[in-house]
GUNUMAR-153446 format. One line per field, with one value per residue: residue in three letters; x negated, y negated, z of N, C-alpha, C in turn; chain; residue number from 1. Coordinates in steps of 0.1 Angstrom, whole numbers, always signed. Layout:
// GUNUMAR-153446
type Ala ...;
nx X ...;
ny Y ...;
nz Z ...;
cax X ...;
cay Y ...;
caz Z ...;
cx X ...;
cy Y ...;
cz Z ...;
mol A ...;
seq NUM ...;
This chain:
// GUNUMAR-153446
type Met Glu Asp Leu Arg Arg Ala Asp Val Val Ala Val Thr Gly Arg Ala Arg Leu Asp Arg Arg Thr Lys Asp Leu Val Arg Arg Leu Gln Pro Gly Glu Ile Ala Ile Ile Asp His Pro Asp Leu Asp Arg Val Ala Ala Glu Ala Leu Val Ala Ala Gly Ala Ala Ala Val Val Asn Ala Ala Pro Ser Ile Thr Gly Arg Tyr Pro Asn Gly Gly Pro Ile Arg Val Val Arg Ala Gly Val Pro Leu Val Asp Asp Val Gly Pro Ala Val Phe Asp Glu Val Arg Glu Gly Asp Glu Val Arg Val Glu Gly Asp Thr Val Tyr Leu Gly Asp Arg Val Val Ala Lys Gly His Arg Arg Glu Ala Ala Glu Ile Asp Ala Ala Met Glu Ala Ala Lys Ala Asn Ile Gly Lys Glu Leu Gln Arg Phe Ala Glu Asn Thr Leu Glu Tyr Ile Arg Arg Glu Ala Asp His Thr Phe Glu Pro Val Arg Ile Pro Pro Leu Arg Thr Glu Ile Arg Gly Arg His Ala Leu Val Val Val Arg Gly His Asp Tyr Arg Asp Asp Leu Arg Ala Leu Arg Pro Tyr Ile Arg Glu Tyr Arg Pro Val Leu Ile Gly Val Asp Gly Gly Ala Asp Ala Leu Leu Glu Met Gly Leu Arg Pro Asp Leu Ile Val Gly Asp Phe Asp Ser Leu Ser Glu Arg Ala Trp Arg Cys Gly Ala Gln Leu Ile His His Val His Arg Asp Gly Arg Ala Pro Gly Arg Glu His Leu Val Glu Arg Gly Val Arg Tyr Asp Glu Val Val Met Asp Gly Thr Ser Glu Asp Val Ala Met Ile Leu Ala Tyr Glu Ala Gly Ala Ser Leu Ile Val Ala Val Gly Thr His Ala Thr Met Val Glu Phe Leu Asp Lys Gly Arg Arg Gly Met Ser Ser Thr Phe Leu Thr Arg Leu Arg Leu Gly Pro Val Leu Val Asp Ala Lys Gly Val Asn Arg Leu Tyr Glu Gly Arg Leu Arg Arg Arg Asp Ile Tyr Ala Leu Val Gly Ala Ala Leu Leu Ala Met Phe Ile Val Thr Val Val Ser Glu Pro Leu His Val Phe Leu Asp Gly Val Arg Leu Thr Leu Glu Glu Leu Trp Tyr Ala Leu Thr Gly Arg Thr;
nx -92 -83 -73 -59 -52 -28 -14 +3 +9 +7 -19 -26 -55 -72 -77 -60 -38 -20 +12 +39 +53 +60 +60 +33 +12 +15 -6 -28 -32 -54 -59 -56 -53 -32 -2 +14 +42 +71 +99 +128 +160 +143 +135 +142 +129 +102 +94 +88 +65 +47 +41 +32 +10 -8 -6 -10 +1 +32 +44 +64 +78 +103 +134 +143 +163 +195 +219 +237 +243 +235 +204 +177 +151 +136 +142 +126 +98 +94 +99 +76 +55 +45 +40 +67 +68 +90 +104 +86 +87 +76 +54 +32 +17 +3 -16 -28 -52 -62 -74 -87 -92 -69 -44 -19 -1 +29 +52 +37 +12 -16 -51 -84 -81 -60 -25 -13 +15 +48 +71 +101 +100 +107 +125 +135 +161 +175 +174 +187 +212 +218 +221 +245 +260 +260 +272 +299 +301 +304 +322 +332 +303 +306 +328 +321 +300 +316 +331 +311 +303 +323 +323 +304 +306 +332 +317 +297 +304 +309 +289 +275 +283 +265 +247 +210 +177 +150 +115 +90 +82 +59 +55 +79 +110 +136 +162 +149 +143 +143 +123 +133 +113 +115 +105 +120 +146 +134 +119 +96 +100 +115 +106 +87 +103 +107 +90 +91 +111 +99 +79 +88 +101 +91 +99 +99 +78 +88 +80 +92 +82 +67 +73 +55 +29 +39 +45 +22 +5 +18 +1 +8 +9 +25 +44 +54 +55 +80 +91 +89 +61 +45 +42 +20 -6 -45 -51 -30 -25 -42 -37 -28 -8 +20 +34 +62 +78 +102 +128 +147 +180 +186 +158 +143 +111 +96 +66 +53 +29 +10 +7 -5 -27 -40 -48 -37 -21 +16 +49 +77 +115 +149 +170 +196 +201 +188 +153 +153 +176 +176 +150 +164 +186 +169 +157 +183 +190 +170 +176 +177 +183 +191 +191 +172 +176 +151 +150 +163 +186 +218 +238 +256 +241 +218 +213 +217 +197 +171 +178 +198 +229 +249 +260 +266 +251 +241 +259 +277 +255 +255 +280 +280 +259 +271 +275 +252 +233 +217 +213 +181 +184 +207 +195 +176 +190 +207 +187 +173 +169 +177 +174 +149 +144 +118 +106 +119 +106 +81 +84 +91 +71 +49 +64 +59 +29 +23 +36 +14 -10 -4 +1 -22 -40 -29 -30 -17 -16 -49 -53 -36 -55 -79 -72 -67 -92 -107 -93 -102 -130 -130 -122 -135 -164 -155 -155 -175 -191 -209 -219;
ny -249 -289 -319 -341 -381 -394 -421 -420 -390 -359 -341 -304 -285 -252 -219 -200 -174 -150 -130 -110 -99 -102 -92 -76 -96 -109 -92 -94 -122 -150 -169 -205 -206 -211 -202 -180 -171 -156 -156 -153 -168 -168 -144 -141 -122 -123 -149 -156 -135 -148 -174 -165 -151 -173 -193 -221 -234 -230 -220 -215 -196 -191 -202 -210 -212 -204 -204 -186 -178 -176 -178 -172 -177 -201 -225 -214 -217 -246 -256 -247 -262 -257 -266 -263 -259 -257 -235 -238 -220 -195 -202 -204 -183 -183 -196 -200 -183 -150 -163 -192 -225 -245 -272 -289 -315 -333 -327 -314 -290 -290 -281 -285 -318 -309 -310 -279 -267 -279 -286 -287 -303 -291 -303 -300 -314 -315 -286 -275 -287 -275 -249 -251 -256 -231 -215 -220 -200 -179 -164 -152 -138 -125 -106 -93 -80 -59 -46 -34 -18 +5 +13 +26 +43 +58 +72 +86 +98 +123 +136 +127 +143 +164 +192 +181 +188 +192 +194 +212 +200 +184 +171 +179 +173 +179 +175 +154 +119 +92 +70 +47 +27 +0 -32 -54 -80 -97 -71 -75 -84 -73 -50 -52 -57 -34 -19 -8 +12 +29 +40 +57 +76 +83 +84 +103 +87 +66 +51 +33 +28 -6 -3 +12 +0 -21 -9 +0 -24 -29 -11 +15 +45 +61 +90 +97 +87 +73 +68 +48 +43 +18 -4 +2 -8 -3 +12 +21 +46 +57 +64 +92 +103 +119 +125 +113 +115 +96 +111 +104 +117 +117 +125 +98 +89 +64 +50 +75 +76 +64 +79 +105 +88 +89 +114 +124 +146 +153 +153 +157 +146 +148 +128 +102 +64 +45 +41 +39 +47 +73 +83 +77 +99 +121 +128 +125 +154 +167 +171 +153 +140 +109 +83 +55 +22 -3 -34 -24 -28 -44 -63 -83 -103 -92 -75 -90 -101 -84 -78 -61 -49 -35 -23 +5 +32 +26 +27 +46 +67 +53 +64 +93 +97 +86 +80 +89 +71 +40 +6 -11 -33 -33 -8 -21 -42 -22 -13 -36 -42 -21 +7 +26 +62 +70 +41 +39 +54 +45 +19 +27 +39 +20 +7 +22 +23 -4 -5 +11 -2 -26 -16 -4 -23 -41 -51 -39 -15 -11 -13 +9 +30 +27 +32 +62 +72 +60 +78 +105 +104 +105 +131 +146 +139 +147 +177 +182 +177 +154 +117;
nz -80 -90 -82 -101 -103 -126 -133 -111 -116 -106 -113 -116 -119 -132 -136 -162 -158 -178 -181 -195 -175 -145 -121 -126 -135 -107 -92 -102 -101 -88 -58 -63 -92 -123 -129 -158 -171 -184 -177 -174 -156 -133 -106 -66 -53 -72 -74 -46 -43 -66 -51 -24 -34 -40 -60 -85 -100 -120 -150 -171 -198 -205 -200 -163 -148 -164 -157 -154 -129 -94 -93 -72 -73 -82 -66 -45 -50 -56 -36 -17 -25 -53 -84 -105 -143 -166 -194 -215 -242 -264 -273 -259 -254 -272 -277 -251 -238 -214 -182 -192 -190 -181 -173 -158 -161 -150 -166 -190 -206 -204 -228 -224 -238 -253 -260 -252 -246 -234 -215 -192 -159 -133 -103 -65 -60 -85 -89 -72 -75 -102 -90 -75 -98 -113 -94 -105 -125 -116 -113 -142 -146 -127 -136 -158 -148 -130 -149 -163 -144 -137 -163 -164 -145 -153 -174 -162 -136 -132 -131 -104 -84 -85 -76 -73 -86 -65 -68 -51 -15 +1 +29 +54 +56 +67 +90 +98 +100 +73 +57 +33 +12 -8 -26 -21 -15 +21 +32 +44 +62 +78 +76 +94 +115 +122 +133 +163 +161 +140 +155 +174 +161 +139 +110 +78 +53 +20 -5 -27 -59 -60 -34 -23 -19 +0 +22 +26 +31 +56 +76 +72 +63 +31 +25 +3 -29 -50 -84 -115 -114 -126 -112 -90 -69 -68 -39 -31 -57 -42 -19 -8 -10 -20 -52 -73 -101 -117 -141 -163 -179 -204 -210 -214 -197 -184 -176 -175 -188 -174 -150 -169 -177 -159 -151 -127 -102 -101 -95 -112 -111 -123 -132 -134 -132 -106 -96 -67 -61 -68 -51 -24 -29 -30 -4 +9 -4 +0 +31 +49 +83 +84 +65 +60 +49 +30 +21 -1 -30 -33 -35 -60 -67 -61 -81 -103 -103 -109 -134 -142 -158 -140 -110 -112 -102 -85 -68 -64 -57 -28 -20 -21 -5 +22 +55 +62 +51 +64 +65 +70 +85 +100 +115 +129 +147 +159 +173 +187 +221 +232 +255 +260 +275 +279 +284 +303 +321 +325 +335 +362 +370 +367 +387 +413 +411 +417 +445 +456 +454 +468 +494 +498 +500 +522 +559 +581 +573 +571 +603 +607 +596 +608 +637 +632 +627 +649 +668 +658 +660 +690 +700 +681 +700 +723 +721 +714 +734 +735 +738;
cax -85 -86 -61 -64 -41 -29 +2 +12 +14 -6 -24 -30 -62 -72 -78 -50 -37 -8 +17 +54 +59 +58 +50 +25 +6 +7 -14 -43 -34 -58 -54 -57 -47 -20 +6 +17 +51 +81 +109 +143 +161 +133 +139 +138 +112 +87 +93 +78 +52 +38 +40 +19 -5 -11 -2 -14 +12 +42 +46 +75 +78 +117 +140 +139 +176 +199 +234 +248 +242 +225 +188 +166 +140 +126 +140 +115 +86 +94 +97 +64 +48 +42 +48 +70 +75 +103 +114 +80 +87 +68 +42 +20 +13 -6 -24 -39 -58 -65 -90 -89 -92 -60 -42 -5 +4 +35 +58 +28 +3 -34 -61 -90 -72 -50 -13 -11 +25 +52 +85 +109 +91 +118 +125 +145 +172 +181 +176 +201 +226 +220 +224 +259 +271 +256 +283 +313 +301 +298 +336 +327 +294 +313 +339 +311 +294 +325 +333 +300 +303 +335 +322 +291 +314 +337 +311 +288 +314 +311 +272 +269 +279 +261 +228 +197 +168 +144 +101 +89 +76 +44 +61 +91 +121 +150 +166 +140 +148 +134 +127 +127 +112 +117 +98 +130 +147 +131 +111 +81 +104 +125 +94 +82 +113 +115 +83 +92 +120 +89 +66 +98 +109 +80 +104 +93 +79 +94 +79 +98 +73 +55 +73 +44 +25 +45 +43 +2 +5 +20 -9 +15 +9 +37 +45 +61 +59 +91 +94 +80 +44 +41 +32 +11 -21 -57 -49 -16 -28 -54 -31 -27 +10 +31 +39 +77 +81 +119 +129 +162 +190 +180 +143 +132 +102 +88 +57 +46 +16 +0 +1 -10 -41 -54 -51 -32 -9 +27 +64 +94 +130 +159 +182 +199 +202 +175 +144 +155 +193 +162 +142 +176 +194 +160 +155 +196 +189 +162 +180 +174 +193 +197 +174 +174 +164 +143 +145 +173 +191 +231 +247 +256 +232 +203 +210 +209 +179 +163 +180 +205 +241 +257 +255 +273 +247 +235 +274 +279 +247 +260 +291 +270 +254 +284 +271 +236 +228 +219 +204 +171 +191 +218 +189 +170 +205 +215 +176 +169 +174 +178 +165 +148 +138 +102 +108 +125 +96 +72 +88 +88 +53 +46 +64 +51 +16 +24 +37 +2 -16 +2 +0 -37 -48 -20 -30 -11 -23 -60 -52 -35 -63 -88 -69 -67 -108 -113 -90 -108 -141 -128 -118 -153 -172 -152 -155 -192 -197 -216 -212;
cay -259 -298 -328 -360 -386 -403 -427 -412 -379 -353 -329 -294 -276 -242 -208 -193 -155 -146 -120 -118 -89 -113 -83 -71 -103 -112 -83 -99 -136 -153 -186 -217 -202 -206 -184 -184 -162 -155 -146 -158 -167 -165 -142 -149 -115 -128 -165 -153 -129 -156 -182 -157 -150 -188 -198 -237 -240 -220 -226 -205 -199 -190 -211 -203 -214 -200 -209 -172 -168 -187 -171 -179 -183 -219 -234 -213 -219 -260 -259 -244 -275 -253 -273 -253 -264 -246 -236 -243 -214 -186 -205 -206 -168 -177 -212 -200 -169 -152 -175 -204 -237 -255 -284 -289 -327 -334 -317 -307 -283 -289 -270 -294 -328 -307 -306 -267 -265 -290 -284 -296 -301 -285 -308 -300 -318 -307 -269 -273 -292 -264 -236 -253 -254 -219 -210 -218 -195 -168 -155 -147 -130 -107 -97 -88 -75 -51 -41 -27 -9 +11 +16 +36 +54 +68 +81 +97 +103 +137 +139 +119 +150 +177 +192 +179 +197 +186 +196 +214 +183 +188 +163 +185 +163 +183 +172 +140 +107 +92 +54 +41 +13 -11 -40 -60 -89 -94 -65 -75 -91 -57 -36 -55 -56 -18 -11 +2 +30 +39 +46 +62 +84 +88 +89 +102 +74 +73 +41 +35 +19 -14 -2 +23 -11 -25 -1 +0 -37 -29 -1 +24 +54 +65 +102 +103 +78 +80 +58 +48 +39 +10 -15 +3 -10 +10 +15 +30 +51 +67 +66 +104 +102 +132 +113 +121 +107 +95 +112 +103 +128 +115 +127 +89 +87 +51 +51 +88 +72 +60 +94 +113 +88 +87 +126 +127 +156 +145 +162 +149 +149 +142 +119 +87 +56 +38 +51 +38 +60 +90 +82 +83 +117 +130 +126 +136 +168 +176 +176 +140 +133 +98 +76 +40 +18 -10 -42 -15 -40 -39 -73 -86 -112 -85 -66 -95 -106 -75 -73 -52 -53 -33 -14 +23 +46 +25 +27 +60 +73 +55 +70 +104 +98 +82 +77 +91 +60 +31 -5 -16 -50 -26 -2 -31 -52 -15 -10 -40 -40 -6 +11 +43 +70 +66 +26 +38 +61 +36 +10 +32 +41 +7 +0 +26 +20 -17 -2 +14 -12 -37 -12 +0 -40 -47 -52 -29 +0 -9 -10 +22 +41 +24 +41 +74 +74 +64 +92 +118 +104 +108 +144 +150 +140 +159 +185 +186 +173 +139 +104;
caz -80 -84 -82 -108 -106 -136 -132 -98 -117 -97 -123 -117 -128 -128 -144 -165 -154 -183 -188 -199 -167 -134 -113 -135 -133 -92 -90 -107 -97 -77 -53 -72 -103 -128 -136 -169 -171 -192 -167 -175 -144 -124 -92 -56 -51 -81 -66 -37 -49 -69 -40 -15 -45 -41 -75 -83 -106 -125 -162 -176 -215 -205 -183 -148 -143 -172 -153 -152 -115 -87 -91 -59 -74 -88 -52 -33 -63 -58 -20 -14 -35 -62 -95 -121 -155 -172 -207 -225 -254 -264 -283 -249 -249 -285 -270 -239 -233 -203 -176 -199 -181 -181 -170 -160 -154 -154 -179 -200 -203 -218 -228 -224 -240 -262 -254 -256 -242 -231 -209 -178 -146 -119 -87 -53 -57 -98 -91 -59 -83 -110 -83 -75 -112 -115 -89 -110 -138 -110 -117 -152 -142 -119 -143 -167 -137 -124 -163 -169 -135 -141 -178 -163 -137 -162 -180 -156 -124 -133 -128 -93 -72 -87 -70 -73 -81 -60 -65 -32 -10 +10 +37 +54 +56 +68 +101 +105 +96 +64 +56 +23 +12 -18 -23 -28 -3 +32 +31 +49 +79 +79 +82 +107 +132 +128 +139 +172 +154 +136 +161 +181 +156 +127 +101 +63 +48 +8 -11 -44 -66 -49 -18 -12 -13 +12 +35 +36 +38 +71 +80 +75 +46 +22 +24 -7 -40 -63 -94 -128 -113 -132 -104 -78 -68 -69 -28 -32 -61 -40 -5 -6 -15 -34 -68 -77 -113 -125 -151 -170 -180 -216 -213 -210 -186 -184 -166 -177 -196 -163 -147 -176 -180 -143 -146 -111 -100 -101 -95 -114 -105 -136 -125 -144 -122 -103 -86 -52 -59 -65 -34 -16 -31 -34 +12 +11 -7 +8 +41 +61 +86 +86 +57 +63 +32 +34 +6 -14 -36 -24 -39 -73 -75 -65 -88 -117 -102 -112 -149 -143 -159 -136 -102 -111 -98 -66 -60 -67 -48 -16 -16 -20 +12 +32 +65 +68 +46 +64 +61 +79 +95 +111 +121 +136 +153 +171 +177 +198 +235 +238 +266 +262 +280 +279 +294 +321 +332 +321 +345 +374 +370 +374 +401 +424 +411 +423 +456 +458 +457 +484 +506 +502 +508 +534 +570 +590 +569 +578 +614 +613 +594 +621 +648 +631 +623 +658 +674 +655 +668 +706 +702 +682 +712 +736 +714 +708 +744 +730 +742;
cx -87 -79 -64 -49 -38 -11 +11 +17 +3 -8 -32 -38 -64 -71 -63 -49 -21 -1 +34 +58 +52 +52 +39 +13 +2 +1 -26 -47 -41 -55 -60 -58 -37 -15 +12 +29 +62 +94 +125 +150 +152 +140 +135 +125 +100 +87 +82 +64 +43 +37 +30 +7 -12 -16 -6 -5 +19 +45 +55 +78 +99 +124 +145 +153 +185 +214 +241 +251 +236 +216 +188 +155 +130 +130 +129 +101 +80 +91 +86 +51 +37 +47 +51 +74 +81 +101 +105 +84 +76 +55 +30 +14 -1 -18 -32 -43 -62 -77 -94 -84 -79 -55 -29 -5 +17 +47 +50 +16 -6 -43 -73 -78 -62 -39 -13 +9 +33 +68 +90 +105 +105 +118 +137 +158 +181 +181 +187 +215 +229 +223 +243 +267 +269 +270 +293 +314 +302 +314 +333 +318 +297 +325 +331 +305 +299 +324 +323 +298 +308 +328 +313 +298 +323 +327 +297 +291 +307 +299 +272 +272 +276 +245 +218 +186 +152 +129 +101 +80 +60 +51 +78 +101 +134 +151 +156 +150 +140 +141 +125 +125 +110 +113 +109 +132 +145 +124 +102 +89 +113 +114 +86 +89 +112 +101 +80 +101 +109 +81 +75 +105 +104 +91 +93 +96 +77 +90 +86 +90 +66 +57 +62 +35 +25 +44 +22 -1 +7 +11 -1 +11 +20 +35 +49 +61 +69 +91 +88 +65 +40 +39 +28 -5 -31 -53 -37 -22 -40 -49 -32 -15 +12 +35 +49 +82 +93 +120 +146 +167 +181 +170 +138 +125 +95 +78 +47 +29 +7 -5 -9 -30 -49 -53 -43 -20 +1 +37 +72 +107 +136 +165 +185 +204 +191 +165 +149 +166 +179 +160 +152 +181 +180 +154 +170 +196 +176 +160 +178 +182 +201 +186 +183 +163 +163 +141 +155 +181 +212 +241 +248 +241 +217 +201 +211 +199 +169 +168 +189 +221 +254 +250 +261 +264 +243 +251 +280 +271 +248 +271 +288 +270 +262 +274 +257 +228 +229 +211 +199 +176 +201 +206 +182 +175 +210 +201 +174 +174 +179 +167 +164 +140 +123 +99 +111 +111 +83 +76 +88 +78 +45 +48 +59 +36 +11 +28 +25 -5 -11 -3 -15 -45 -42 -29 -30 -15 -39 -62 -47 -46 -77 -86 -70 -84 -111 -106 -97 -122 -140 -131 -128 -163 -164 -155 -171 -199 -208 -207 -214;
cy -274 -300 -339 -365 -397 -408 -429 -401 -368 -342 -314 -286 -265 -230 -204 -175 -160 -132 -122 -106 -95 -101 -77 -84 -110 -103 -90 -117 -139 -166 -195 -218 -207 -202 -189 -172 -166 -148 -157 -159 -159 -162 -141 -139 -120 -142 -168 -147 -140 -167 -175 -152 -162 -196 -215 -241 -230 -227 -213 -209 -197 -201 -202 -202 -216 -209 -200 -174 -179 -183 -178 -183 -192 -224 -230 -214 -236 -261 -259 -253 -270 -261 -262 -262 -254 -248 -245 -238 -202 -184 -203 -195 -173 -189 -208 -181 -169 -157 -186 -214 -246 -264 -288 -302 -327 -326 -311 -300 -280 -280 -282 -311 -324 -302 -290 -260 -275 -284 -293 -289 -300 -297 -301 -298 -312 -297 -269 -278 -277 -249 -239 -251 -243 -209 -210 -208 -182 -157 -150 -134 -117 -98 -91 -76 -58 -41 -30 -11 +4 +21 +35 +46 +62 +76 +92 +103 +119 +144 +137 +132 +164 +182 +190 +185 +192 +192 +201 +199 +190 +181 +176 +173 +165 +180 +159 +130 +102 +76 +52 +29 +5 -27 -51 -75 -87 -81 -65 -80 -81 -47 -40 -52 -41 -10 -4 +14 +35 +44 +57 +80 +92 +94 +96 +91 +78 +59 +41 +24 +12 -12 +4 +5 -19 -20 +3 -14 -40 -20 +13 +33 +58 +83 +106 +87 +80 +71 +57 +45 +29 -8 -11 -4 +3 +15 +26 +42 +64 +68 +84 +110 +115 +121 +124 +113 +106 +98 +112 +115 +128 +123 +115 +92 +76 +56 +67 +81 +69 +70 +96 +106 +85 +102 +133 +136 +148 +156 +153 +155 +141 +134 +105 +78 +50 +44 +46 +46 +74 +95 +89 +96 +124 +137 +133 +150 +178 +180 +164 +138 +120 +94 +62 +33 +3 -20 -35 -33 -32 -51 -74 -95 -106 -75 -72 -99 -98 -66 -63 -57 -50 -25 +0 +27 +39 +27 +41 +70 +64 +58 +86 +103 +90 +77 +88 +83 +50 +17 -7 -26 -42 -18 -11 -34 -39 -12 -14 -42 -31 +1 +28 +49 +68 +52 +29 +46 +47 +23 +17 +31 +29 +0 +5 +23 +3 -16 +4 +8 -25 -28 -8 -18 -44 -41 -43 -14 -1 -9 +3 +37 +38 +34 +54 +76 +74 +75 +106 +115 +109 +122 +152 +150 +146 +176 +191 +185 +162 +130 +93;
cz -76 -87 -89 -104 -116 -137 -123 -103 -113 -109 -117 -124 -121 -138 -145 -163 -165 -187 -187 -184 -149 -123 -116 -132 -117 -88 -95 -105 -89 -73 -62 -87 -110 -132 -147 -169 -181 -188 -168 -162 -134 -108 -78 -52 -57 -77 -55 -33 -53 -55 -28 -25 -47 -53 -71 -87 -115 -139 -171 -192 -214 -193 -174 -141 -158 -170 -148 -139 -109 -83 -78 -61 -72 -72 -39 -41 -51 -41 -12 -19 -42 -74 -105 -130 -161 -185 -217 -237 -255 -267 -272 -250 -262 -284 -264 -236 -219 -194 -188 -186 -183 -168 -168 -151 -158 -157 -186 -198 -213 -217 -234 -230 -247 -255 -261 -251 -234 -227 -197 -168 -132 -104 -82 -60 -76 -95 -77 -68 -94 -104 -79 -84 -118 -106 -91 -117 -130 -116 -130 -151 -139 -123 -154 -157 -136 -140 -163 -159 -137 -153 -177 -155 -143 -173 -177 -142 -121 -130 -110 -82 -73 -80 -80 -75 -80 -59 -49 -28 +0 +25 +42 +64 +65 +85 +105 +95 +82 +60 +40 +13 -3 -19 -33 -15 +12 +35 +41 +62 +84 +80 +96 +123 +131 +133 +152 +169 +144 +141 +175 +176 +140 +120 +88 +56 +30 +1 -27 -54 -56 -36 -10 -6 +0 +24 +40 +38 +53 +82 +80 +57 +42 +26 +12 -12 -49 -71 -109 -128 -121 -124 -93 -80 -68 -50 -29 -44 -54 -24 +1 -5 -21 -42 -72 -90 -116 -133 -152 -179 -194 -225 -214 -198 -187 -175 -164 -181 -188 -157 -151 -174 -168 -141 -131 -113 -95 -102 -103 -109 -117 -129 -135 -126 -120 -98 -70 -51 -59 -56 -23 -18 -29 -14 +10 +8 -2 +25 +57 +68 +90 +77 +63 +51 +38 +22 -4 -20 -37 -28 -53 -77 -71 -72 -105 -114 -107 -127 -155 -146 -148 -122 -97 -104 -84 -59 -58 -57 -31 -9 -17 -7 +18 +44 +72 +65 +57 +65 +68 +90 +105 +120 +134 +151 +166 +180 +193 +212 +239 +247 +264 +274 +286 +286 +304 +330 +332 +332 +359 +380 +378 +386 +414 +422 +422 +440 +463 +462 +467 +490 +509 +510 +521 +549 +579 +585 +575 +592 +619 +610 +606 +632 +648 +633 +639 +672 +676 +659 +681 +701 +692 +688 +718 +733 +718 +723 +747 +736 +732;
mol A A A A A A A A A A A A A A A A A A A A A A A A A A A A A A A A A A A A A A A A A A A A A A A A A A A A A A A A A A A A A A A A A A A A A A A A A A A A A A A A A A A A A A A A A A A A A A A A A A A A A A A A A A A A A A A A A A A A A A A A A A A A A A A A A A A A A A A A A A A A A A A A A A A A A A A A A A A A A A A A A A A A A A A A A A A A A A A A A A A A A A A A A A A A A A A A A A A A A A A A A A A A A A A A A A A A A A A A A A A A A A A A A A A A A A A A A A A A A A A A A A A A A A A A A A A A A A A A A A A A A A A A A A A A A A A A A A A A A A A A A A A A A A A A A A A A A A A A A A A A A A A A A A A A A A A A A A A A A A A A A A A A A A A A A A A A A A A A A A A A A A A A A A A A A A A A A A A A A A A A A A A A A A A A A A A A A A A A A A A A A A A A A A A;
seq 1 2 3 4 5 6 7 8 9 10 11 12 13 14 15 16 17 18 19 20 21 22 23 24 25 26 27 28 29 30 31 32 33 34 35 36 37 38 39 40 41 42 43 44 45 46 47 48 49 50 51 52 53 54 55 56 57 58 59 60 61 62 63 64 65 66 67 68 69 70 71 72 73 74 75 76 77 78 79 80 81 82 83 84 85 86 87 88 89 90 91 92 93 94 95 96 97 98 99 100 101 102 103 104 105 106 107 108 109 110 111 112 113 114 115 116 117 118 119 120 121 122 123 124 125 126 127 128 129 130 131 132 133 134 135 136 137 138 139 140 141 142 143 144 145 146 147 148 149 150 151 152 153 154 155 156 157 158 159 160 161 162 163 164 165 166 167 168 169 170 171 172 173 174 175 176 177 178 179 180 181 182 183 184 185 186 187 188 189 190 191 192 193 194 195 196 197 198 199 200 201 202 203 204 205 206 207 208 209 210 211 212 213 214 215 216 217 218 219 220 221 222 223 224 225 226 227 228 229 230 231 232 233 234 235 236 237 238 239 240 241 242 243 244 245 246 247 248 249 250 251 252 253 254 255 256 257 258 259 260 261 262 263 264 265 266 267 268 269 270 271 272 273 274 275 276 277 278 279 280 281 282 283 284 285 286 287 288 289 290 291 292 293 294 295 296 297 298 299 300 301 302 303 304 305 306 307 308 309 310 311 312 313 314 315 316 317 318 319 320 321 322 323 324 325 326 327 328 329 330 331 332 333 334 335 336 337 338 339 340 341 342 343 344 345 346 347 348 349 350 351 352 353 354 355 356 357 358 359 360 361 362 363 364 365 366 367 368 369 370 371 372 373 374 375 376 377 378 379 380 381 382 383 384 385 386 387;
């Protein structure tokens, strides 16, 4: 990447990476490259992934802020120092090819000396103002969201508490904790905070699509991977986890082509809702005593970030699981500061060891041992008649 200055405008040059699906693009994006996406209302998770991948600039064919709700993606890109050129239009995908050397200067994208796209360069102050304005629209969005949720509940409530047929599982779940990981908000922080819990309880590790890679990033191997398998890394494909494909009741099976193409062994679960709902229900039906959720979606904004108009299936899933389901943040707050039995044993052992070391090196002990030695020597001489 190189920086050029023209009329006090910083230009960023790099190879272009293009994809209409941001989560597919970040898997190919290399540090210093320019990401060209088509992502209305850029969400927080996608923005953080672009920054973590080292994007030199982000060019969005769609508006990163539509004003429907306060999405947290654009401000994270800009505050990371990454230029964000917004709403350049879909023609950029016809003008630029993968790997082309492009230059982003101000609100304009160049291929050589030719202008291939022009949009709006987002700045932090303007994004903050747009987020404040979007908050005024949240009431209407909430009403639509609630209506969609209730409509789904009216249609699907009868199926909610029906038993789900689960395939034979290679990992025993009954009576154990299950950790369900989705690559959502704060998943890295939550997983780091849960390390002591994971070491002690050894929960069954279930990755939901990209959640499998989240576990691998932390040095943990998932036991099961659930989802449509559209965002797994090569490492996750080869990690040895049991693959469980999410199929909808109407027969839709998004992602089956990835499994067939690879020729891998997999099992299926038929259920409506999101893949994270399927993972939780699967753990519940398999007899998990506690289900800990990492990075799952629980707020309206998180669901809107995912492009969903309601949260009905997730609402019904949480009703079904009841107290068996807890959020990772709750587990971490309850867990920190807890005194475990093995901690007590370790503390007592350390104290005894310290007492032993102090006693061994103390002067009175040396005097006592010398006295014992001399007494034994005199007794020996008396018995043997030696002098």
